[in-house]
C-alpha positions, 0 to 999 in steps of 0.5 A: 500499499502506498502512502501519499502526502497531504499538500503542505497547506492541506496538512496545516488546515487538518491540524487546525480543524482537529484542534480549533476550528469546531468548539464541539467534537460532536458536530462531526456526525452533522457534517458527515451526514450533510456529506451523504445527503449531498452524495444523494442529491447528486444522484438525483441531479443525474437522474434528472438529465440521465434518462438510463437512471431511474430515481426512486426516492425510496431507494435512497437513504443514510444508514448509521451503523455502529460497532462498539467492540470495533469502536467504529461508526459507519455512515453508509449512503446510497449516493452517486459515490467517487471515482479514484480521481475524485477521492484524490481530488476530494479528499487528498486536498482539503477544503477543496469541494467536489460538490462546488465543482459539480456545481460550477461545471453545471450550473447546478445551483439553479436546480438542486440542492447541495446541502454538504460539500466534501472539503473541510467539514469532512475532516472533522471526522479526525477530532473524534477518530484516529483513522478513517476509512472511506469505501466508495464506487462511483456510479461512473465506475464498475471499480470501488476504491478505499481511501484510508488515512490516519490524519496529518501522516497522509493517505492511501487510495486502493481498489476495493471489491464493492457491489453497490453504488454508494459511500461508506465511511468508517470511523475508528474512534480514538481511546477515551481519556480524562477530557473526552469520552469518544465511546459515547459516540457508540451509544445509540442514544447519543447518536440519535440525540445528535441526528435529531439535533442537528439533521432532523430535516435532512430529506432523506431517511437517516436510519439506525439500528435501535435496541429493543426489548420485547418477551420471549415467546412462551416465557416470562423473560424479555430479551433485546433485539435490533430494529432498524428506524428512521430518526430523522422526521424529513418533514420541512420545519416550514410546513409544520404547525408553528404550535409545533415548533419552539425557539430552540427549533427555529434556532436549530434550523438556522444553524443546520441551514448554516445562515450564520453561527450566531444566535438569530435576533428573530425570526418570522415564520409565514404560511401565506395561502392567498393568489399565490401560496408560499411558506417562509422563515426569515431571520434577523442575524444577530451579528453582522456577517464578517463580508456584509459591508463588501462587494463579495457579500451575496444577499437572497433567500434559499428558494424551494418549489414544492420542497425542492430547492431551486436557488441557493440564494435568490437576490430577487426575493430581497431588496438590498436594504433588507439584504441582512435577512436569512432564511427561505421561501418555499412555493408550489405555484413556482415551477422546478424545471425553470431557469435563473433568467426565467425565474427572475422575470416570473410575476409570481416571484415578484408577488412573493418578494413584495409580500415578504418585503411588506412582512419584514418591514412589519416585523421591524416596526413590532421590534421598534415599537415592542422590543426596543432594546433587540431593535436597537441591537439590530440597528447597530448592526444594519442601520446603515443599510437602512440608511443607504436604502433611504439614499439609494435609486433616487430616494425609491424606498424612502418613504418605506424606511423613514420609520425604521431609521434612528440616530443619536439626540442631544436630549438623552445621547441615545437612539431616537427615531424621526416620529419621536423627534417630531412629536416633542418638537417646541411649538415654535420649531420650524426645522428638524435640527442635525449635526454632523461629526465623526463621533458624538463627543466631537459633535457635543463640542460643536460651537454651532450647537450652543444656541440650539442648545441653550434654547431647548432645541434637540439636535440629531447627530450624524456620525456616519458618512451616510446620514446626511446624504439620506437625510438630504434625499428625504428633505423632510419629515411630517412637512418638517424640513432638516437643517443642519447646526451649520446652515446659514440660516437656523429659522431663529429671530437673527435681527441682532445679527443683521444690526451687528453685520451693518454697523461692522460692515467695513470690518467684515469687508476687510476680512473677506478680502483678506480670505478671498475666495476661501469663504463666501462671506465673513459676518456676526453670529448669534448662534455663538455663545462662548466659542470665538469663531465657527465655519457655516455653509451657505450652499447645499453641500455640507463641510462633512459632505466635502471631506466625503466627496473629496476623499474619492476619486476625482473629488474636489467639491467644496462647500461655500464656507462662511465665517462667523465671528462671535461679537460677544466675545473678547477676540471681536472688541480685539479685532475692531480695535486692531483694524482701526489701528494696525491692518497688518495685524488685523490681517494676521488675527483674520487668518488665525481665526480662520485657521482655528475655524478649520480645526474646529471642523477637522479640516487640515490647516493650509500652512501648519508651520506658519500658523504655529509661528503666528501663534507664537508671535502672538504668546510672544507679544 
C-alpha cells in the first residue's frame, strides 16, 4: 500500500481542524450526514438529465452503524459515489469541494440542493477518530476504491470490491481520555440525539439500528433485539405548525442551514395562502457577517418549489436594504424546471418578493415598538443599510424606510426615531435640526450647537458618512424640513446679527478680502455663545459632505464656507481695535481665526508652520 502525503497547506488545515475550528466534537456527525445527503442529491440531479437512471426516492437513504467492540461508527449512503480521481481530488486536498466543482461545471445551483460539500467539513471526523476509512464506488465506475488516513501522516487509495454504488465512511474512534469520552458516540441514544439536534430536516431517511426489548415466546423472560428505525423526521420545519415548534427548533434550523454562526435575533414564520401560496421562515441575525459591507457579500433567500431547492440564494426575493435577512421561501406555484433568467422575470416571484418585503418591514416595526432593546441591537449592526436604502435609487424606498431609521440625539445621547423627535418638537420650531461629525463626543463640542442647546432645541447627531446623504434625499419628515446646525439660516430671530453686520460692514469686508475665495462671506454670529468663531455653509454641500466627496476618486467639490465671528466675545473687540490701529495685525488675526475654524471642523489647515509661528508670535507679545 503506497501512502500519499497531503499538500503542505492541507496538512496545516487538518491540524487546525482537529484542534481549533469546531468548538464541539459532536459536530462531526452533522458534517458527515450532510455530505451523505449531498451525494444522494447529486444522484438525483444526474437522474434529471440521464434517462437511463431511475431515481426512486425510497431506494436512497443514509445508514448509521455502530460497533462497540470494534469502536467504529460507519455512515453509509446510497448516493453517487466517487471515482479514484474524485477521491484524490476531494479528499487529498482539504477544503477543495467536489460538490462546488460539480455546481460550477453544471450550473447546478439553479436546480437542486447540495447540503454539504466534501471539503473542510469531512475532516471534522479526525476530531473523534484516529483512523478514517472511505469505501466508495461511483456510478461512473465498475471499480470500487478505498481511501484511508490516520490524519496528518497522509493517506492511501487502493482498489476494493464494492458491489453497490455509494459511499461508506468508517471512523475508528480514539481511545478515551480524562477529558474526552469518545466511546459515548457508540451509544444509540447519543447518536439519535445528535441526529435529531442537527440533521432532523435532512430530506432522506437517516436509519439506525435501535435496541428494543420484547418478551420471549412462551416465556416470562425478556430479550433485546435490534430494529432499524428512521431517526429524522424529514418534514421540513416550515411545513410544521407554528404551535409544534419552539424557539430552539427555529435556532436549530438556522444553524443546520448554516445561515450564520450567531444566534438569530428574531424569526418570522409565514404561511401565506392567497393568490399565491408560499411558506417562509425569515431570520434577522444578531451579528454582522464579516463580509456584509463588502462587494463579495451575496444577499438572497433560499428558494424552494414544493420542497425542492431551486436557488441557494435568490437575490430578487430581497431588496438591498433588507439584504441582511436570512431564510427561505417555499412555494408550490413555482416550477422546478425553470432557468434563473426566467425565474427572475416570473410574476409570481415578484408577488412573493413584495409580500416578503412587507412582512420584514412589519416585523421591524413591531420590534421598534415593542422590543426596543432588540431593535437597537439590530440597528447597531444593520442600521447603515437601512439609511443607504433611503438614499439609494434616488430615494425610491425613502417613504418605506423613514420610520425605521434612528439617530443619536442631544437630549438623551441615545437612539431616537424621526417620529419621536417630531412628537416632542417645540411649538415654534420650524426645522428638524441635525449636526454632523466623526463621533457623538466631537459633535457635542461643536460651537454651532451652543445657541440651539441653550434654547432647548433637540439636535440629531449624524456620525456615519451615509447619514447626511440620506437626509438630503428624504428632505423632510411630516412636513418638517431638515436643517444642519451649520446652515446659514437656522430659522431663528437674527435681527441682532443683522444689526451687527450693518454696524461692522467695513471690518467684515476687510476680512473677506484677506481670506479671498476661501470663504463666501464673513459675518457676525448669534449662534455662538462662548466660542469665538465657527464655519457655516451657504449652499447645499456641507463641510462633512466636502470631506467625504473629496476622499473619493476625482473629488474636488467644495462647500461654500462662511466665517462667523462671535460679536460678544472679547476677541471681537480686539479685532475691531486692531482693524483701526494696525491693518497688518488685523490680517494676521483674520487668518488665525480662519485657521482655528478649520481645526474645529476637523479640516486641514493650509500652512501648519505659518500657523504655529503666528501663534508663537502672539504669545511672545
